[in-house]
PDB file with SEQRES, HELIX, SHEET and CRYST1 records, atoms N, CA, C and O in Angstrom:
SEQRES   1 A   67  MET TYR ASP VAL TYR LEU SER ALA HIS LYS ASP LEU LEU          
SEQRES   2 A   67  VAL VAL PRO SER GLY ILE SER VAL PRO LEU LYS LEU ASN          
SEQRES   3 A   67  GLY SER TRP ARG LYS LYS LYS ARG ALA VAL ARG SER VAL          
SEQRES   4 A   67  SER GLU LYS ILE ARG ALA ASP VAL GLN LEU ARG GLY TYR          
SEQRES   5 A   67  TYR ARG ARG LYS LEU VAL ALA ARG ALA ALA GLY THR VAL          
SEQRES   6 A   67  SER GLY                                                      
HELIX    1 AA1 GLU A   41  ARG A   50  1                                  10    
SHEET    1 AA1 4 TRP A  29  LYS A  31  0                                        
SHEET    2 AA1 4 TYR A   2  SER A   7 -1                                        
SHEET    3 AA1 4 ASP A  11  PRO A  16 -1                                        
SHEET    4 AA1 4 TYR A  53  LYS A  56 -1                                        
CRYST1    1.000    1.000    1.000  90.00  90.00  90.00 P 1           1          
ATOM      1  N   MET A   1      -8.514   8.224   9.214  1.00  0.00           N  
ATOM      2  CA  MET A   1      -7.763   8.238   7.974  1.00  0.00           C  
ATOM      3  C   MET A   1      -8.155   9.502   7.191  1.00  0.00           C  
ATOM      4  O   MET A   1      -9.277  10.001   7.288  1.00  0.00           O  
ATOM      5  N   TYR A   2      -7.200   9.988   6.425  1.00  0.00           N  
ATOM      6  CA  TYR A   2      -7.399  11.211   5.664  1.00  0.00           C  
ATOM      7  C   TYR A   2      -6.942  10.996   4.227  1.00  0.00           C  
ATOM      8  O   TYR A   2      -6.003  10.242   3.970  1.00  0.00           O  
ATOM      9  N   ASP A   3      -7.615  11.667   3.290  1.00  0.00           N  
ATOM     10  CA  ASP A   3      -7.191  11.676   1.895  1.00  0.00           C  
ATOM     11  C   ASP A   3      -6.454  12.979   1.638  1.00  0.00           C  
ATOM     12  O   ASP A   3      -6.841  14.034   2.141  1.00  0.00           O  
ATOM     13  N   VAL A   4      -5.391  12.899   0.854  1.00  0.00           N  
ATOM     14  CA  VAL A   4      -4.559  14.063   0.553  1.00  0.00           C  
ATOM     15  C   VAL A   4      -4.630  14.338  -0.940  1.00  0.00           C  
ATOM     16  O   VAL A   4      -4.487  13.428  -1.757  1.00  0.00           O  
ATOM     17  N   TYR A   5      -4.853  15.602  -1.292  1.00  0.00           N  
ATOM     18  CA  TYR A   5      -4.932  16.038  -2.680  1.00  0.00           C  
ATOM     19  C   TYR A   5      -3.898  17.125  -2.927  1.00  0.00           C  
ATOM     20  O   TYR A   5      -3.554  17.882  -2.019  1.00  0.00           O  
ATOM     21  N   LEU A   6      -3.402  17.201  -4.158  1.00  0.00           N  
ATOM     22  CA  LEU A   6      -2.493  18.257  -4.589  1.00  0.00           C  
ATOM     23  C   LEU A   6      -3.082  18.931  -5.816  1.00  0.00           C  
ATOM     24  O   LEU A   6      -3.691  18.271  -6.658  1.00  0.00           O  
ATOM     25  N   SER A   7      -2.904  20.241  -5.922  1.00  0.00           N  
ATOM     26  CA  SER A   7      -3.384  20.969  -7.097  1.00  0.00           C  
ATOM     27  C   SER A   7      -2.213  21.346  -7.986  1.00  0.00           C  
ATOM     28  O   SER A   7      -1.053  21.241  -7.587  1.00  0.00           O  
ATOM     29  N   ALA A   8      -2.528  21.784  -9.192  1.00  0.00           N  
ATOM     30  CA  ALA A   8      -1.498  22.226 -10.122  1.00  0.00           C  
ATOM     31  C   ALA A   8      -0.804  23.493  -9.618  1.00  0.00           C  
ATOM     32  O   ALA A   8       0.314  23.795 -10.034  1.00  0.00           O  
ATOM     33  N   HIS A   9      -1.455  24.221  -8.736  1.00  0.00           N  
ATOM     34  CA  HIS A   9      -0.896  25.459  -8.180  1.00  0.00           C  
ATOM     35  C   HIS A   9      -0.133  25.204  -6.888  1.00  0.00           C  
ATOM     36  O   HIS A   9       0.123  26.134  -6.124  1.00  0.00           O  
ATOM     37  N   LYS A  10       0.235  23.943  -6.639  1.00  0.00           N  
ATOM     38  CA  LYS A  10       1.017  23.550  -5.460  1.00  0.00           C  
ATOM     39  C   LYS A  10       0.287  23.840  -4.152  1.00  0.00           C  
ATOM     40  O   LYS A  10       0.879  24.342  -3.197  1.00  0.00           O  
ATOM     41  N   ASP A  11      -1.002  23.520  -4.121  1.00  0.00           N  
ATOM     42  CA  ASP A  11      -1.780  23.602  -2.896  1.00  0.00           C  
ATOM     43  C   ASP A  11      -1.961  22.200  -2.339  1.00  0.00           C  
ATOM     44  O   ASP A  11      -2.043  21.232  -3.094  1.00  0.00           O  
ATOM     45  N   LEU A  12      -2.023  22.095  -1.035  1.00  0.00           N  
ATOM     46  CA  LEU A  12      -2.245  20.831  -0.344  1.00  0.00           C  
ATOM     47  C   LEU A  12      -3.635  20.872   0.272  1.00  0.00           C  
ATOM     48  O   LEU A  12      -4.014  21.868   0.888  1.00  0.00           O  
ATOM     49  N   LEU A  13      -4.396  19.797   0.108  1.00  0.00           N  
ATOM     50  CA  LEU A  13      -5.742  19.699   0.663  1.00  0.00           C  
ATOM     51  C   LEU A  13      -5.864  18.374   1.398  1.00  0.00           C  
ATOM     52  O   LEU A  13      -5.539  17.323   0.847  1.00  0.00           O  
ATOM     53  N   VAL A  14      -6.331  18.420   2.640  1.00  0.00           N  
ATOM     54  CA  VAL A  14      -6.532  17.220   3.450  1.00  0.00           C  
ATOM     55  C   VAL A  14      -8.004  17.167   3.839  1.00  0.00           C  
ATOM     56  O   VAL A  14      -8.539  18.125   4.396  1.00  0.00           O  
ATOM     57  N   VAL A  15      -8.662  16.032   3.542  1.00  0.00           N  
ATOM     58  CA  VAL A  15     -10.064  15.816   3.904  1.00  0.00           C  
ATOM     59  C   VAL A  15     -10.187  14.435   4.546  1.00  0.00           C  
ATOM     60  O   VAL A  15      -9.345  13.568   4.315  1.00  0.00           O  
ATOM     61  N   PRO A  16     -11.226  14.227   5.344  1.00  0.00           N  
ATOM     62  CA  PRO A  16     -11.432  12.884   5.898  1.00  0.00           C  
ATOM     63  C   PRO A  16     -11.659  11.875   4.773  1.00  0.00           C  
ATOM     64  O   PRO A  16     -12.216  12.225   3.733  1.00  0.00           O  
ATOM     65  N   SER A  17     -11.236  10.639   4.970  1.00  0.00           N  
ATOM     66  CA  SER A  17     -11.403   9.599   3.952  1.00  0.00           C  
ATOM     67  C   SER A  17     -12.873   9.440   3.582  1.00  0.00           C  
ATOM     68  O   SER A  17     -13.750   9.454   4.446  1.00  0.00           O  
ATOM     69  N   GLY A  18     -13.125   9.290   2.292  1.00  0.00           N  
ATOM     70  CA  GLY A  18     -14.481   9.091   1.805  1.00  0.00           C  
ATOM     71  C   GLY A  18     -15.241  10.369   1.527  1.00  0.00           C  
ATOM     72  O   GLY A  18     -16.337  10.321   0.969  1.00  0.00           O  
ATOM     73  N   ILE A  19     -14.691  11.506   1.898  1.00  0.00           N  
ATOM     74  CA  ILE A  19     -15.338  12.799   1.666  1.00  0.00           C  
ATOM     75  C   ILE A  19     -14.749  13.409   0.399  1.00  0.00           C  
ATOM     76  O   ILE A  19     -13.534  13.388   0.200  1.00  0.00           O  
ATOM     77  N   SER A  20     -15.614  13.952  -0.459  1.00  0.00           N  
ATOM     78  CA  SER A  20     -15.123  14.552  -1.697  1.00  0.00           C  
ATOM     79  C   SER A  20     -14.581  15.957  -1.438  1.00  0.00           C  
ATOM     80  O   SER A  20     -14.773  16.519  -0.360  1.00  0.00           O  
ATOM     81  N   VAL A  21     -13.908  16.509  -2.431  1.00  0.00           N  
ATOM     82  CA  VAL A  21     -13.352  17.861  -2.343  1.00  0.00           C  
ATOM     83  C   VAL A  21     -14.516  18.850  -2.236  1.00  0.00           C  
ATOM     84  O   VAL A  21     -15.458  18.765  -3.024  1.00  0.00           O  
ATOM     85  N   PRO A  22     -14.476  19.784  -1.282  1.00  0.00           N  
ATOM     86  CA  PRO A  22     -15.557  20.764  -1.136  1.00  0.00           C  
ATOM     87  C   PRO A  22     -15.776  21.564  -2.423  1.00  0.00           C  
ATOM     88  O   PRO A  22     -14.822  21.910  -3.120  1.00  0.00           O  
ATOM     89  N   LEU A  23     -17.043  21.852  -2.728  1.00  0.00           N  
ATOM     90  CA  LEU A  23     -17.391  22.557  -3.959  1.00  0.00           C  
ATOM     91  C   LEU A  23     -16.781  23.949  -4.041  1.00  0.00           C  
ATOM     92  O   LEU A  23     -16.456  24.419  -5.131  1.00  0.00           O  
ATOM     93  N   LYS A  24     -16.624  24.615  -2.896  1.00  0.00           N  
ATOM     94  CA  LYS A  24     -16.087  25.979  -2.934  1.00  0.00           C  
ATOM     95  C   LYS A  24     -14.596  26.024  -3.262  1.00  0.00           C  
ATOM     96  O   LYS A  24     -14.050  27.096  -3.522  1.00  0.00           O  
ATOM     97  N   LEU A  25     -13.941  24.871  -3.249  1.00  0.00           N  
ATOM     98  CA  LEU A  25     -12.520  24.805  -3.605  1.00  0.00           C  
ATOM     99  C   LEU A  25     -12.396  24.365  -5.059  1.00  0.00           C  
ATOM    100  O   LEU A  25     -12.036  23.225  -5.352  1.00  0.00           O  
ATOM    101  N   ASN A  26     -12.696  25.280  -5.946  1.00  0.00           N  
ATOM    102  CA  ASN A  26     -12.630  24.976  -7.375  1.00  0.00           C  
ATOM    103  C   ASN A  26     -11.208  24.669  -7.800  1.00  0.00           C  
ATOM    104  O   ASN A  26     -10.250  25.060  -7.134  1.00  0.00           O  
ATOM    105  N   GLY A  27     -11.080  23.971  -8.905  1.00  0.00           N  
ATOM    106  CA  GLY A  27      -9.761  23.656  -9.436  1.00  0.00           C  
ATOM    107  C   GLY A  27      -9.614  22.168  -9.649  1.00  0.00           C  
ATOM    108  O   GLY A  27     -10.490  21.375  -9.301  1.00  0.00           O  
ATOM    109  N   SER A  28      -8.497  21.813 -10.222  1.00  0.00           N  
ATOM    110  CA  SER A  28      -8.247  20.395 -10.470  1.00  0.00           C  
ATOM    111  C   SER A  28      -7.331  19.855  -9.379  1.00  0.00           C  
ATOM    112  O   SER A  28      -6.205  20.324  -9.215  1.00  0.00           O  
ATOM    113  N   TRP A  29      -7.809  18.890  -8.652  1.00  0.00           N  
ATOM    114  CA  TRP A  29      -7.068  18.282  -7.559  1.00  0.00           C  
ATOM    115  C   TRP A  29      -6.702  16.859  -7.935  1.00  0.00           C  
ATOM    116  O   TRP A  29      -7.533  16.121  -8.464  1.00  0.00           O  
ATOM    117  N   ARG A  30      -5.465  16.468  -7.667  1.00  0.00           N  
ATOM    118  CA  ARG A  30      -5.010  15.090  -7.880  1.00  0.00           C  
ATOM    119  C   ARG A  30      -4.925  14.413  -6.523  1.00  0.00           C  
ATOM    120  O   ARG A  30      -4.266  14.907  -5.607  1.00  0.00           O  
ATOM    121  N   LYS A  31      -5.593  13.285  -6.406  1.00  0.00           N  
ATOM    122  CA  LYS A  31      -5.570  12.554  -5.144  1.00  0.00           C  
ATOM    123  C   LYS A  31      -4.293  11.738  -5.049  1.00  0.00           C  
ATOM    124  O   LYS A  31      -3.914  11.050  -5.997  1.00  0.00           O  
ATOM    125  N   LYS A  32      -3.629  11.816  -3.899  1.00  0.00           N  
ATOM    126  CA  LYS A  32      -2.468  10.968  -3.650  1.00  0.00           C  
ATOM    127  C   LYS A  32      -2.948   9.527  -3.550  1.00  0.00           C  
ATOM    128  O   LYS A  32      -4.086   9.274  -3.153  1.00  0.00           O  
ATOM    129  N   LYS A  33      -2.092   8.590  -3.903  1.00  0.00           N  
ATOM    130  CA  LYS A  33      -2.511   7.193  -4.000  1.00  0.00           C  
ATOM    131  C   LYS A  33      -2.904   6.568  -2.668  1.00  0.00           C  
ATOM    132  O   LYS A  33      -3.810   5.736  -2.622  1.00  0.00           O  
ATOM    133  N   ARG A  34      -2.249   6.949  -1.605  1.00  0.00           N  
ATOM    134  CA  ARG A  34      -2.519   6.331  -0.306  1.00  0.00           C  
ATOM    135  C   ARG A  34      -3.146   7.323   0.668  1.00  0.00           C  
ATOM    136  O   ARG A  34      -2.864   8.521   0.640  1.00  0.00           O  
ATOM    137  N   ALA A  35      -3.988   6.794   1.511  1.00  0.00           N  
ATOM    138  CA  ALA A  35      -4.569   7.611   2.571  1.00  0.00           C  
ATOM    139  C   ALA A  35      -3.549   7.759   3.697  1.00  0.00           C  
ATOM    140  O   ALA A  35      -2.668   6.917   3.866  1.00  0.00           O  
ATOM    141  N   VAL A  36      -3.679   8.822   4.450  1.00  0.00           N  
ATOM    142  CA  VAL A  36      -2.782   9.106   5.561  1.00  0.00           C  
ATOM    143  C   VAL A  36      -3.496   8.724   6.855  1.00  0.00           C  
ATOM    144  O   VAL A  36      -4.659   9.074   7.057  1.00  0.00           O  
ATOM    145  N   ARG A  37      -2.798   8.009   7.723  1.00  0.00           N  
ATOM    146  CA  ARG A  37      -3.411   7.570   8.983  1.00  0.00           C  
ATOM    147  C   ARG A  37      -3.428   8.657  10.043  1.00  0.00           C  
ATOM    148  O   ARG A  37      -4.418   8.806  10.760  1.00  0.00           O  
ATOM    149  N   SER A  38      -2.349   9.415  10.151  1.00  0.00           N  
ATOM    150  CA  SER A  38      -2.288  10.426  11.202  1.00  0.00           C  
ATOM    151  C   SER A  38      -1.801  11.748  10.625  1.00  0.00           C  
ATOM    152  O   SER A  38      -1.020  11.788   9.674  1.00  0.00           O  
ATOM    153  N   VAL A  39      -2.280  12.813  11.222  1.00  0.00           N  
ATOM    154  CA  VAL A  39      -1.889  14.167  10.827  1.00  0.00           C  
ATOM    155  C   VAL A  39      -1.589  14.949  12.102  1.00  0.00           C  
ATOM    156  O   VAL A  39      -1.857  14.474  13.205  1.00  0.00           O  
ATOM    157  N   SER A  40      -1.038  16.140  11.948  1.00  0.00           N  
ATOM    158  CA  SER A  40      -0.708  16.963  13.112  1.00  0.00           C  
ATOM    159  C   SER A  40      -1.988  17.439  13.806  1.00  0.00           C  
ATOM    160  O   SER A  40      -3.079  17.384  13.238  1.00  0.00           O  
ATOM    161  N   GLU A  41      -1.828  17.898  15.025  1.00  0.00           N  
ATOM    162  CA  GLU A  41      -2.966  18.408  15.798  1.00  0.00           C  
ATOM    163  C   GLU A  41      -3.610  19.609  15.106  1.00  0.00           C  
ATOM    164  O   GLU A  41      -4.831  19.761  15.125  1.00  0.00           O  
ATOM    165  N   LYS A  42      -2.782  20.462  14.495  1.00  0.00           N  
ATOM    166  CA  LYS A  42      -3.307  21.643  13.805  1.00  0.00           C  
ATOM    167  C   LYS A  42      -4.200  21.233  12.636  1.00  0.00           C  
ATOM    168  O   LYS A  42      -5.288  21.779  12.454  1.00  0.00           O  
ATOM    169  N   ILE A  43      -3.734  20.270  11.850  1.00  0.00           N  
ATOM    170  CA  ILE A  43      -4.520  19.807  10.703  1.00  0.00           C  
ATOM    171  C   ILE A  43      -5.795  19.128  11.190  1.00  0.00           C  
ATOM    172  O   ILE A  43      -6.871  19.369  10.642  1.00  0.00           O  
ATOM    173  N   ARG A  44      -5.688  18.289  12.205  1.00  0.00           N  
ATOM    174  CA  ARG A  44      -6.857  17.583  12.742  1.00  0.00           C  
ATOM    175  C   ARG A  44      -7.908  18.574  13.240  1.00  0.00           C  
ATOM    176  O   ARG A  44      -9.099  18.391  12.986  1.00  0.00           O  
ATOM    177  N   ALA A  45      -7.480  19.617  13.942  1.00  0.00           N  
ATOM    178  CA  ALA A  45      -8.415  20.621  14.460  1.00  0.00           C  
ATOM    179  C   ALA A  45      -9.087  21.378  13.320  1.00  0.00           C  
ATOM    180  O   ALA A  45     -10.288  21.642  13.376  1.00  0.00           O  
ATOM    181  N   ASP A  46      -8.326  21.729  12.289  1.00  0.00           N  
ATOM    182  CA  ASP A  46      -8.882  22.444  11.142  1.00  0.00           C  
ATOM    183  C   ASP A  46      -9.887  21.580  10.386  1.00  0.00           C  
ATOM    184  O   ASP A  46     -10.927  22.078   9.954  1.00  0.00           O  
ATOM    185  N   VAL A  47      -9.590  20.294  10.223  1.00  0.00           N  
ATOM    186  CA  VAL A  47     -10.516  19.383   9.544  1.00  0.00           C  
ATOM    187  C   VAL A  47     -11.798  19.247  10.357  1.00  0.00           C  
ATOM    188  O   VAL A  47     -12.887  19.204   9.785  1.00  0.00           O  
ATOM    189  N   GLN A  48     -11.687  19.179  11.676  1.00  0.00           N  
ATOM    190  CA  GLN A  48     -12.872  19.088  12.526  1.00  0.00           C  
ATOM    191  C   GLN A  48     -13.716  20.352  12.434  1.00  0.00           C  
ATOM    192  O   GLN A  48     -14.944  20.277  12.409  1.00  0.00           O  
ATOM    193  N   LEU A  49     -13.075  21.496  12.384  1.00  0.00           N  
ATOM    194  CA  LEU A  49     -13.783  22.775  12.373  1.00  0.00           C  
ATOM    195  C   LEU A  49     -14.417  23.074  11.018  1.00  0.00           C  
ATOM    196  O   LEU A  49     -15.597  23.420  10.946  1.00  0.00           O  
ATOM    197  N   ARG A  50     -13.629  22.941   9.928  1.00  0.00           N  
ATOM    198  CA  ARG A  50     -14.095  23.346   8.601  1.00  0.00           C  
ATOM    199  C   ARG A  50     -14.422  22.188   7.668  1.00  0.00           C  
ATOM    200  O   ARG A  50     -15.063  22.389   6.636  1.00  0.00           O  
ATOM    201  N   GLY A  51     -13.993  20.987   8.013  1.00  0.00           N  
ATOM    202  CA  GLY A  51     -14.240  19.838   7.142  1.00  0.00           C  
ATOM    203  C   GLY A  51     -13.092  19.551   6.200  1.00  0.00           C  
ATOM    204  O   GLY A  51     -13.104  18.544   5.491  1.00  0.00           O  
ATOM    205  N   TYR A  52     -12.089  20.435   6.183  1.00  0.00           N  
ATOM    206  CA  TYR A  52     -10.909  20.248   5.340  1.00  0.00           C  
ATOM    207  C   TYR A  52      -9.775  21.114   5.863  1.00  0.00           C  
ATOM    208  O   TYR A  52      -9.988  22.000   6.690  1.00  0.00           O  
ATOM    209  N   TYR A  53      -8.566  20.852   5.374  1.00  0.00           N  
ATOM    210  CA  TYR A  53      -7.388  21.669   5.680  1.00  0.00           C  
ATOM    211  C   TYR A  53      -6.711  21.966   4.356  1.00  0.00           C  
ATOM    212  O   TYR A  53      -6.470  21.057   3.562  1.00  0.00           O  
ATOM    213  N   ARG A  54      -6.404  23.221   4.116  1.00  0.00           N  
ATOM    214  CA  ARG A  54      -5.763  23.620   2.862  1.00  0.00           C  
ATOM    215  C   ARG A  54      -4.633  24.588   3.158  1.00  0.00           C  
ATOM    216  O   ARG A  54      -4.766  25.485   3.991  1.00  0.00           O  
ATOM    217  N   ARG A  55      -3.511  24.393   2.458  1.00  0.00           N  
ATOM    218  CA  ARG A  55      -2.405  25.348   2.565  1.00  0.00           C  
ATOM    219  C   ARG A  55      -1.592  25.316   1.284  1.00  0.00           C  
ATOM    220  O   ARG A  55      -1.686  24.382   0.488  1.00  0.00           O  
ATOM    221  N   LYS A  56      -0.802  26.341   1.108  1.00  0.00           N  
ATOM    222  CA  LYS A  56       0.087  26.471  -0.039  1.00  0.00           C  
ATOM    223  C   LYS A  56       1.381  25.739   0.272  1.00  0.00           C  
ATOM    224  O   LYS A  56       1.951  25.914   1.349  1.00  0.00           O  
ATOM    225  N   LEU A  57       1.852  24.917  -0.668  1.00  0.00           N  
ATOM    226  CA  LEU A  57       3.156  24.279  -0.515  1.00  0.00           C  
ATOM    227  C   LEU A  57       4.208  25.269  -0.976  1.00  0.00           C  
ATOM    228  O   LEU A  57       4.129  25.789  -2.089  1.00  0.00           O  
ATOM    229  N   VAL A  58       5.184  25.533  -0.135  1.00  0.00           N  
ATOM    230  CA  VAL A  58       6.223  26.512  -0.446  1.00  0.00           C  
ATOM    231  C   VAL A  58       7.485  25.771  -0.841  1.00  0.00           C  
ATOM    232  O   VAL A  58       7.974  24.915  -0.102  1.00  0.00           O  
ATOM    233  N   ALA A  59       8.004  26.103  -2.004  1.00  0.00           N  
ATOM    234  CA  ALA A  59       9.253  25.491  -2.464  1.00  0.00           C  
ATOM    235  C   ALA A  59      10.419  26.264  -1.866  1.00  0.00           C  
ATOM    236  O   ALA A  59      10.440  27.495  -1.892  1.00  0.00           O  
ATOM    237  N   ARG A  60      11.381  25.537  -1.329  1.00  0.00           N  
ATOM    238  CA  ARG A  60      12.578  26.173  -0.778  1.00  0.00           C  
ATOM    239  C   ARG A  60      13.625  26.309  -1.869  1.00  0.00           C  
ATOM    240  O   ARG A  60      13.789  25.417  -2.702  1.00  0.00           O  
ATOM    241  N   ALA A  61      14.323  27.416  -1.858  1.00  0.00           N  
ATOM    242  CA  ALA A  61      15.389  27.638  -2.833  1.00  0.00           C  
ATOM    243  C   ALA A  61      16.594  26.791  -2.452  1.00  0.00           C  
ATOM    244  O   ALA A  61      17.005  26.776  -1.292  1.00  0.00           O  
ATOM    245  N   ALA A  62      17.151  26.097  -3.411  1.00  0.00           N  
ATOM    246  CA  ALA A  62      18.304  25.226  -3.147  1.00  0.00           C  
ATOM    247  C   ALA A  62      19.554  26.070  -2.921  1.00  0.00           C  
ATOM    248  O   ALA A  62      19.794  27.047  -3.631  1.00  0.00           O  
ATOM    249  N   GLY A  63      20.335  25.688  -1.937  1.00  0.00           N  
ATOM    250  CA  GLY A  63      21.611  26.346  -1.694  1.00  0.00           C  
ATOM    251  C   GLY A  63      21.533  27.649  -0.931  1.00  0.00           C  
ATOM    252  O   GLY A  63      22.529  28.369  -0.857  1.00  0.00           O  
ATOM    253  N   THR A  64      20.387  27.979  -0.360  1.00  0.00           N  
ATOM    254  CA  THR A  64      20.301  29.222   0.399  1.00  0.00           C  
ATOM    255  C   THR A  64      20.626  28.962   1.855  1.00  0.00           C  
ATOM    256  O   THR A  64      20.366  27.881   2.383  1.00  0.00           O  
ATOM    257  N   VAL A  65      21.193  29.959   2.488  1.00  0.00           N  
ATOM    258  CA  VAL A  65      21.552  29.859   3.897  1.00  0.00           C  
ATOM    259  C   VAL A  65      20.747  30.909   4.640  1.00  0.00           C  
ATOM    260  O   VAL A  65      20.768  32.088   4.288  1.00  0.00           O  
ATOM    261  N   SER A  66      20.035  30.468   5.672  1.00  0.00           N  
ATOM    262  CA  SER A  66      19.270  31.433   6.461  1.00  0.00           C  
ATOM    263  C   SER A  66      20.114  31.885   7.642  1.00  0.00           C  
ATOM    264  O   SER A  66      20.897  31.114   8.196  1.00  0.00           O  
ATOM    265  N   GLY A  67      19.946  33.121   8.010  1.00  0.00           N  
ATOM    266  CA  GLY A  67      20.726  33.562   9.146  1.00  0.00           C  
ATOM    267  C   GLY A  67      20.664  34.985   9.423  1.00  0.00           C  
ATOM    268  O   GLY A  67      21.293  35.458  10.369  1.00  0.00           O  
TER     269      GLY A  67                                                      
END                                                                             
């Protein structure tokens, strides 16, 4: 199980359940209400290696067409 946090700067943080936010990741993090049971292989590998997974959430522009 994993805990998911969001920051005011639209960052996503995933840590194993019961583990607090790493000290080097300063800022205010809001914990999502429910724990996540499964994550992708990339996230799982990163959590195993570093103890956490962090990335920037990118907002998509509405009505844009890629091509």
